[in-house]
DRENPA-3360 file (N, C-alpha, C; in nm, 2 decimals, always signed):
BEGIN
1 = MGFEFVKE = +0.07/-0.10/+0.04/+0.01/+0.00/+0.02/+0.09/+0.09/-0.01 ~ +0.18/+0.19/+0.08/+0.23/+0.30/+0.06/+0.17/+0.37/+0.10 ~ +0.22/+0.47/-0.02/+0.20/+0.63/-0.02/+0.14/+0.62/-0.18 ~ +0.07/+0.48/-0.19/+0.06/+0.45/-0.38/-0.11/+0.57/-0.36 ~ -0.20/+0.54/-0.24/-0.28/+0.62/-0.29/-0.30/+0.76/-0.29 ~ -0.16/+0.84/-0.19/-0.16/+0.99/-0.24/-0.05/+0.96/-0.37 ~ +0.02/+0.92/-0.40/+0.06/+0.93/-0.53/-0.06/+0.90/-0.67 ~ -0.20/+0.83/-0.64/-0.28/+0.81/-0.68/-0.35/+0.95/-0.70;
9 = EFLKLGFP = -0.40/+1.04/-0.60/-0.46/+1.11/-0.59/-0.43/+1.23/-0.65 ~ -0.22/+1.27/-0.64/-0.16/+1.33/-0.69/-0.16/+1.39/-0.87 ~ -0.18/+1.23/-0.91/-0.14/+1.22/-1.01/-0.29/+1.30/-1.11 ~ -0.42/+1.23/-1.04/-0.52/+1.25/-1.11/-0.52/+1.43/-1.09 ~ -0.48/+1.50/-1.04/-0.44/+1.65/-1.04/-0.34/+1.67/-1.10 ~ -0.22/+1.61/-1.18/-0.17/+1.66/-1.30/-0.01/+1.69/-1.23 ~ -0.03/+1.61/-1.10/+0.10/+1.64/-0.99/+0.22/+1.49/-0.97 ~ +0.25/+1.43/-1.07/+0.29/+1.32/-1.01/+0.42/+1.38/-0.93;
17 = LECESLEV = +0.37/+1.22/-0.79/+0.42/+1.22/-0.66/+0.58/+1.11/-0.65 ~ +0.70/+1.19/-0.65/+0.78/+1.04/-0.57/+0.79/+1.04/-0.43 ~ +0.81/+0.99/-0.34/+0.85/+0.97/-0.24/+1.01/+0.92/-0.21 ~ +1.09/+0.94/-0.12/+1.16/+0.91/-0.12/+1.19/+0.80/-0.02 ~ +1.32/+0.74/-0.01/+1.29/+0.57/+0.07/+1.45/+0.62/+0.19 ~ +1.46/+0.60/+0.29/+1.57/+0.61/+0.36/+1.57/+0.44/+0.46 ~ +1.68/+0.43/+0.45/+1.76/+0.33/+0.50/+1.80/+0.36/+0.62 ~ +1.77/+0.27/+0.73/+1.74/+0.25/+0.87/+1.80/+0.18/+0.95;
25 = KKGHCLLM = +1.93/+0.18/+1.01/+2.04/+0.09/+1.05/+2.01/+0.10/+1.17 ~ +1.98/-0.05/+1.23/+1.96/-0.16/+1.35/+2.02/-0.05/+1.45 ~ +1.94/+0.01/+1.55/+1.99/+0.06/+1.71/+1.98/+0.20/+1.67 ~ +1.96/+0.27/+1.51/+1.91/+0.42/+1.44/+1.78/+0.50/+1.50 ~ +1.77/+0.60/+1.49/+1.68/+0.62/+1.56/+1.62/+0.72/+1.40 ~ +1.47/+0.72/+1.38/+1.42/+0.74/+1.25/+1.38/+0.92/+1.33 ~ +1.32/+0.90/+1.41/+1.30/+1.05/+1.52/+1.32/+1.04/+1.65 ~ +1.37/+1.16/+1.68/+1.36/+1.19/+1.79/+1.23/+1.22/+1.88;
33 = QGQPLTNL = +1.17/+1.19/+2.01/+1.05/+1.27/+2.11/+1.12/+1.42/+2.09 ~ +1.01/+1.46/+2.05/+0.98/+1.64/+2.07/+1.07/+1.71/+1.93 ~ +1.08/+1.61/+1.83/+1.15/+1.64/+1.72/+1.01/+1.72/+1.62 ~ +1.08/+1.85/+1.53/+0.94/+1.85/+1.48/+0.92/+1.73/+1.36 ~ +0.78/+1.72/+1.32/+0.78/+1.61/+1.22/+0.73/+1.74/+1.08 ~ +0.81/+1.68/+0.97/+0.79/+1.72/+0.84/+0.76/+1.63/+0.76 ~ +0.74/+1.51/+0.78/+0.76/+1.42/+0.67/+0.57/+1.30/+0.74 ~ +0.56/+1.24/+0.65/+0.52/+1.11/+0.69/+0.56/+0.99/+0.66;
41 = YWIKNGLF = +0.55/+0.87/+0.74/+0.67/+0.76/+0.72/+0.58/+0.64/+0.70 ~ +0.64/+0.57/+0.59/+0.58/+0.37/+0.58/+0.63/+0.32/+0.62 ~ +0.61/+0.25/+0.66/+0.75/+0.14/+0.67/+0.77/-0.01/+0.57 ~ +0.81/+0.05/+0.52/+0.83/-0.06/+0.39/+0.89/-0.21/+0.39 ~ +0.97/-0.22/+0.55/+1.04/-0.34/+0.58/+1.08/-0.31/+0.70 ~ +1.09/-0.36/+0.79/+1.20/-0.37/+0.90/+1.10/-0.38/+1.03 ~ +1.15/-0.31/+1.16/+1.06/-0.28/+1.25/+1.15/-0.20/+1.37 ~ +1.05/-0.12/+1.43/+1.07/-0.06/+1.53/+1.01/-0.02/+1.65;
49 = REFHDDGV = +1.03/+0.02/+1.73/+0.97/+0.03/+1.82/+0.95/+0.23/+1.91 ~ +0.84/+0.22/+1.92/+0.83/+0.37/+1.92/+0.82/+0.38/+2.08 ~ +0.91/+0.45/+2.12/+0.91/+0.45/+2.32/+0.89/+0.63/+2.35 ~ +0.84/+0.61/+2.47/+0.83/+0.81/+2.54/+0.98/+0.75/+2.64 ~ +1.06/+0.85/+2.65/+1.16/+0.89/+2.82/+1.16/+1.01/+2.88 ~ +1.08/+0.97/+2.98/+1.06/+1.10/+3.08/+1.17/+1.12/+3.20 ~ +1.28/+1.09/+3.14/+1.38/+1.12/+3.17/+1.46/+0.98/+3.32 ~ +1.36/+0.95/+3.34/+1.35/+0.87/+3.43/+1.38/+0.70/+3.41;
57 = EQFNNSFP = +1.25/+0.72/+3.31/+1.26/+0.57/+3.27/+1.19/+0.57/+3.15 ~ +1.18/+0.43/+3.07/+1.12/+0.49/+2.91/+1.07/+0.38/+2.89 ~ +0.92/+0.40/+2.82/+0.78/+0.32/+2.83/+0.76/+0.28/+2.65 ~ +0.79/+0.16/+2.64/+0.76/+0.13/+2.49/+0.65/+0.12/+2.48 ~ +0.53/+0.24/+2.35/+0.48/+0.23/+2.34/+0.40/+0.13/+2.23 ~ +0.48/+0.08/+2.14/+0.44/+0.03/+2.00/+0.52/-0.07/+1.90 ~ +0.54/-0.13/+1.84/+0.65/-0.18/+1.77/+0.62/-0.20/+1.61 ~ +0.60/-0.01/+1.55/+0.53/-0.09/+1.39/+0.64/-0.12/+1.29;
65 = SKGSFYLT = +0.61/-0.22/+1.23/+0.69/-0.29/+1.11/+0.60/-0.27/+1.01 ~ +0.68/-0.37/+0.95/+0.67/-0.34/+0.75/+0.47/-0.38/+0.75 ~ +0.45/-0.24/+0.68/+0.30/-0.20/+0.64/+0.25/-0.14/+0.73 ~ +0.27/-0.03/+0.82/+0.26/+0.07/+0.89/+0.32/+0.18/+0.88 ~ +0.18/+0.28/+0.89/+0.23/+0.45/+0.88/+0.28/+0.48/+1.01 ~ +0.32/+0.63/+1.00/+0.41/+0.65/+1.14/+0.38/+0.80/+1.11 ~ +0.35/+0.85/+1.22/+0.30/+1.01/+1.22/+0.22/+1.02/+1.37 ~ +0.32/+1.02/+1.47/+0.22/+1.03/+1.61/+0.30/+1.15/+1.70;
73 = GFYFGGKI = +0.23/+1.29/+1.70/+0.27/+1.42/+1.74/+0.20/+1.42/+1.81 ~ +0.22/+1.57/+1.90/+0.15/+1.72/+1.95/+0.16/+1.79/+1.89 ~ +0.10/+1.91/+1.93/+0.12/+2.03/+1.84/+0.14/+2.13/+1.96 ~ +0.26/+2.24/+1.94/+0.32/+2.25/+2.02/+0.38/+2.42/+1.89 ~ +0.36/+2.54/+1.95/+0.37/+2.60/+1.92/+0.40/+2.64/+1.80 ~ +0.33/+2.62/+1.72/+0.28/+2.63/+1.59/+0.32/+2.52/+1.49 ~ +0.44/+2.39/+1.54/+0.44/+2.29/+1.49/+0.41/+2.15/+1.54 ~ +0.40/+2.09/+1.47/+0.34/+1.91/+1.54/+0.52/+1.90/+1.56;
81 = NSSFTVEA = +0.50/+1.85/+1.66/+0.63/+1.75/+1.73/+0.59/+1.63/+1.77 ~ +0.74/+1.57/+1.71/+0.74/+1.37/+1.75/+0.66/+1.34/+1.91 ~ +0.58/+1.31/+1.94/+0.52/+1.24/+2.08/+0.64/+1.12/+2.10 ~ +0.74/+1.07/+2.04/+0.81/+0.95/+2.05/+0.93/+0.99/+2.01 ~ +1.03/+0.86/+2.04/+1.15/+0.82/+1.98/+1.12/+0.75/+1.93 ~ +1.14/+0.69/+1.79/+1.17/+0.53/+1.70/+1.26/+0.53/+1.63 ~ +1.29/+0.35/+1.71/+1.43/+0.39/+1.73/+1.42/+0.19/+1.62 ~ +1.55/+0.19/+1.51/+1.46/+0.09/+1.40/+1.56/-0.07/+1.54;
89 = LEDSTVEI = +1.49/-0.14/+1.55/+1.52/-0.29/+1.62/+1.56/-0.37/+1.50 ~ +1.58/-0.38/+1.40/+1.69/-0.41/+1.28/+1.68/-0.32/+1.18 ~ +1.78/-0.40/+1.06/+1.78/-0.25/+0.94/+1.65/-0.26/+0.88 ~ +1.61/-0.14/+0.82/+1.50/-0.12/+0.79/+1.50/-0.06/+0.67 ~ +1.39/+0.02/+0.58/+1.31/+0.07/+0.51/+1.19/+0.15/+0.55 ~ +1.20/+0.30/+0.52/+1.12/+0.37/+0.52/+1.08/+0.46/+0.40 ~ +0.94/+0.50/+0.36/+0.89/+0.56/+0.25/+0.84/+0.73/+0.31 ~ +0.90/+0.82/+0.22/+0.91/+0.91/+0.31/+0.80/+1.02/+0.23;
97 = LSLETLNH = +0.71/+1.12/+0.31/+0.63/+1.20/+0.18/+0.64/+1.32/+0.29 ~ +0.70/+1.43/+0.23/+0.71/+1.54/+0.28/+0.57/+1.60/+0.32 ~ +0.57/+1.64/+0.46/+0.41/+1.75/+0.43/+0.41/+1.82/+0.39 ~ +0.56/+1.92/+0.36/+0.55/+2.02/+0.23/+0.53/+2.00/+0.12 ~ +0.48/+1.90/+0.07/+0.43/+1.85/-0.06/+0.25/+1.87/-0.03 ~ +0.23/+1.84/+0.07/+0.06/+1.86/+0.13/+0.00/+1.97/+0.08 ~ +0.11/+2.15/+0.09/+0.10/+2.21/+0.11/+0.10/+2.33/-0.04 ~ +0.09/+2.26/-0.09/+0.14/+2.28/-0.28/+0.03/+2.40/-0.31;
105 = PKIEPIVI = -0.05/+2.50/-0.34/-0.13/+2.57/-0.37/-0.22/+2.53/-0.44 ~ -0.19/+2.44/-0.57/-0.26/+2.40/-0.60/-0.35/+2.28/-0.62 ~ -0.34/+2.22/-0.47/-0.38/+2.08/-0.45/-0.50/+2.13/-0.34 ~ -0.64/+2.08/-0.42/-0.75/+2.11/-0.30/-0.75/+2.08/-0.17 ~ -0.78/+2.19/-0.05/-0.81/+2.12/+0.04/-0.90/+2.01/+0.06 ~ -0.97/+1.94/+0.02/-1.06/+1.86/+0.01/-0.98/+1.74/+0.02 ~ -0.88/+1.72/-0.11/-0.83/+1.60/-0.14/-0.68/+1.61/+0.01 ~ -0.59/+1.70/+0.03/-0.57/+1.69/+0.17/-0.63/+1.62/+0.30;
113 = VEILKKIS = -0.75/+1.72/+0.33/-0.81/+1.59/+0.42/-0.81/+1.48/+0.42 ~ -0.87/+1.45/+0.31/-0.93/+1.31/+0.24/-0.78/+1.20/+0.25 ~ -0.65/+1.25/+0.22/-0.56/+1.20/+0.22/-0.54/+1.15/+0.38 ~ -0.54/+1.27/+0.45/-0.50/+1.24/+0.59/-0.61/+1.15/+0.69 ~ -0.70/+1.21/+0.66/-0.80/+1.10/+0.65/-0.79/+0.90/+0.69 ~ -0.76/+0.92/+0.57/-0.77/+0.79/+0.55/-0.64/+0.77/+0.66 ~ -0.51/+0.80/+0.64/-0.37/+0.75/+0.72/-0.46/+0.77/+0.86 ~ -0.47/+0.83/+0.90/-0.56/+0.86/+1.05/-0.62/+0.76/+1.08;
121 = TIKYEQNL = -0.71/+0.66/+1.00/-0.81/+0.54/+0.99/-0.70/+0.45/+1.02 ~ -0.64/+0.45/+0.94/-0.51/+0.32/+0.98/-0.47/+0.30/+1.10 ~ -0.41/+0.42/+1.13/-0.34/+0.49/+1.26/-0.43/+0.43/+1.39 ~ -0.58/+0.46/+1.39/-0.62/+0.46/+1.45/-0.68/+0.30/+1.47 ~ -0.70/+0.22/+1.39/-0.67/+0.11/+1.33/-0.56/+0.02/+1.45 ~ -0.46/+0.11/+1.43/-0.34/+0.03/+1.55/-0.37/+0.03/+1.65 ~ -0.37/+0.16/+1.68/-0.38/+0.24/+1.83/-0.49/+0.13/+1.89 ~ -0.59/+0.08/+1.85/-0.72/+0.03/+1.83/-0.66/-0.10/+1.91;
129 = NWKLINGK = -0.60/-0.14/+1.80/-0.55/-0.36/+1.83/-0.46/-0.29/+1.98 ~ -0.38/-0.18/+1.98/-0.28/-0.20/+2.14/-0.35/-0.19/+2.20 ~ -0.47/-0.09/+2.22/-0.58/-0.08/+2.35/-0.64/-0.23/+2.34 ~ -0.62/-0.31/+2.27/-0.70/-0.44/+2.33/-0.61/-0.55/+2.36 ~ -0.50/-0.54/+2.30/-0.40/-0.65/+2.33/-0.34/-0.61/+2.49 ~ -0.39/-0.46/+2.53/-0.28/-0.47/+2.66/-0.44/-0.36/+2.74 ~ -0.54/-0.39/+2.72/-0.64/-0.39/+2.81/-0.65/-0.46/+2.96 ~ -0.70/-0.47/+3.02/-0.72/-0.51/+3.13/-0.76/-0.70/+3.14;
137 = KSFLHRWE = -0.67/-0.75/+3.09/-0.68/-0.89/+3.07/-0.52/-0.95/+3.11 ~ -0.59/-1.11/+3.17/-0.38/-1.13/+3.22/-0.32/-1.16/+3.13 ~ -0.19/-1.13/+3.16/-0.10/-1.09/+3.06/-0.10/-1.25/+2.99 ~ -0.13/-1.33/+3.00/-0.10/-1.44/+2.90/-0.20/-1.42/+2.81 ~ -0.30/-1.38/+2.84/-0.39/-1.35/+2.74/-0.36/-1.24/+2.65 ~ -0.31/-1.15/+2.72/-0.28/-1.04/+2.63/-0.12/-1.06/+2.56 ~ -0.07/-1.18/+2.61/+0.06/-1.22/+2.51/+0.01/-1.32/+2.41 ~ -0.10/-1.42/+2.41/-0.18/-1.46/+2.33/-0.22/-1.35/+2.15;
145 = LFKKKYPG = -0.26/-1.25/+2.28/-0.36/-1.21/+2.14/-0.22/-1.09/+2.07 ~ -0.15/-1.09/+2.14/+0.01/-0.98/+2.05/+0.07/-1.12/+1.93 ~ +0.09/-1.18/+2.02/+0.13/-1.31/+1.92/+0.06/-1.33/+1.82 ~ -0.07/-1.35/+1.81/-0.17/-1.33/+1.71/-0.16/-1.23/+1.62 ~ -0.19/-1.11/+1.64/-0.18/-0.98/+1.55/-0.05/-0.98/+1.51 ~ +0.06/-1.00/+1.61/+0.23/-0.98/+1.52/+0.30/-1.11/+1.51 ~ +0.20/-1.17/+1.42/+0.30/-1.30/+1.45/+0.48/-1.28/+1.37 ~ +0.54/-1.40/+1.46/+0.68/-1.36/+1.40/+0.76/-1.23/+1.46;
153 = IWYRIPQK = +0.69/-1.11/+1.52/+0.77/-1.08/+1.53/+0.82/-1.06/+1.73 ~ +0.74/-1.12/+1.79/+0.74/-1.12/+1.95/+0.89/-1.17/+1.95 ~ +0.94/-1.26/+1.89/+1.07/-1.34/+1.94/+1.18/-1.21/+1.82 ~ +1.17/-1.09/+1.80/+1.27/-1.02/+1.74/+1.32/-0.90/+1.82 ~ +1.22/-0.89/+1.92/+1.24/-0.75/+2.00/+1.25/-0.80/+2.14 ~ +1.38/-0.71/+2.17/+1.42/-0.77/+2.30/+1.35/-0.78/+2.41 ~ +1.38/-0.87/+2.52/+1.32/-0.89/+2.63/+1.30/-0.75/+2.67 ~ +1.34/-0.69/+2.71/+1.34/-0.60/+2.82/+1.18/-0.47/+2.73;
161 = HLASYFNV = +1.22/-0.50/+2.62/+1.16/-0.35/+2.53/+1.00/-0.47/+2.54 ~ +1.00/-0.57/+2.51/+0.85/-0.64/+2.53/+0.81/-0.64/+2.67 ~ +0.91/-0.64/+2.80/+0.81/-0.62/+2.93/+0.74/-0.49/+2.94 ~ +0.88/-0.39/+2.89/+0.84/-0.25/+2.88/+0.65/-0.26/+2.87 ~ +0.67/-0.31/+2.73/+0.51/-0.27/+2.62/+0.42/-0.34/+2.73 ~ +0.42/-0.47/+2.77/+0.30/-0.51/+2.86/+0.31/-0.48/+3.03 ~ +0.43/-0.37/+3.07/+0.40/-0.33/+3.20/+0.44/-0.39/+3.29 ~ +0.55/-0.47/+3.24/+0.61/-0.64/+3.33/+0.75/-0.60/+3.34;
169 = TPQYLSKL = +0.82/-0.69/+3.44/+0.92/-0.68/+3.43/+1.01/-0.77/+3.32 ~ +1.15/-0.79/+3.30/+1.20/-0.90/+3.25/+1.22/-1.02/+3.29 ~ +1.27/-0.98/+3.40/+1.24/-1.09/+3.52/+1.09/-1.17/+3.50 ~ +1.03/-1.13/+3.53/+0.89/-1.23/+3.48/+0.87/-1.30/+3.37 ~ +0.92/-1.21/+3.32/+0.93/-1.28/+3.11/+1.02/-1.43/+3.11 ~ +1.12/-1.39/+3.18/+1.20/-1.51/+3.20/+1.13/-1.63/+3.21 ~ +1.10/-1.61/+3.41/+1.02/-1.70/+3.45/+0.90/-1.73/+3.37 ~ +0.82/-1.73/+3.30/+0.74/-1.74/+3.27/+0.83/-1.86/+3.14;
177 = KSNRLL = +0.94/-1.83/+3.11/+0.96/-1.86/+2.98/+1.02/-2.01/+3.01 ~ +1.10/-2.00/+3.16/+1.17/-2.14/+3.23/+1.05/-2.20/+3.25 ~ +0.94/-2.15/+3.27/+0.81/-2.25/+3.32/+0.77/-2.28/+3.16 ~ +0.82/-2.24/+3.08/+0.73/-2.33/+2.96/+0.61/-2.26/+2.92 ~ +0.56/-2.11/+2.98/+0.44/-2.10/+2.94/+0.40/-1.95/+2.84 ~ +0.54/-1.93/+2.75/+0.52/-1.83/+2.70/+0.59/-1.93/+2.52;
% end
């Protein structure tokens, strides 16, 4: 999917659109918390972790992977800033659409609204899935939901990041693994 639907809309209006690709190496950040958001991102391949750092501890919010849009920010001082730091957990490739592109004077505002609405709908579904997984169910139930929703991803994520995501300790996960419950 990617930004194909955006490219189609721009092409209909006579504006061919090319998106940039960016390689992000494992351990490097795509975005830093508080950084102004100037692009929309589509993860072509790879795995990231989205986390918040309050200076005392980190909280993993999600694990965006291949096929996900990324744009999570807050409005501050006339700009949208990233709410989270986004770090690659493996070598990854993202497709980038500059938000500046959406400011083209010949593009009707309704077209931009429809594009952003579609992206927001996809992001909303991703956030809803996160809430379903991290609801008030037992850890083992949440674990099973996570494995079903993201097959094959859980074994690629470091245990400390999984523990943060599920709001448990890494030692708890180790104990469950040693008892063969995971």
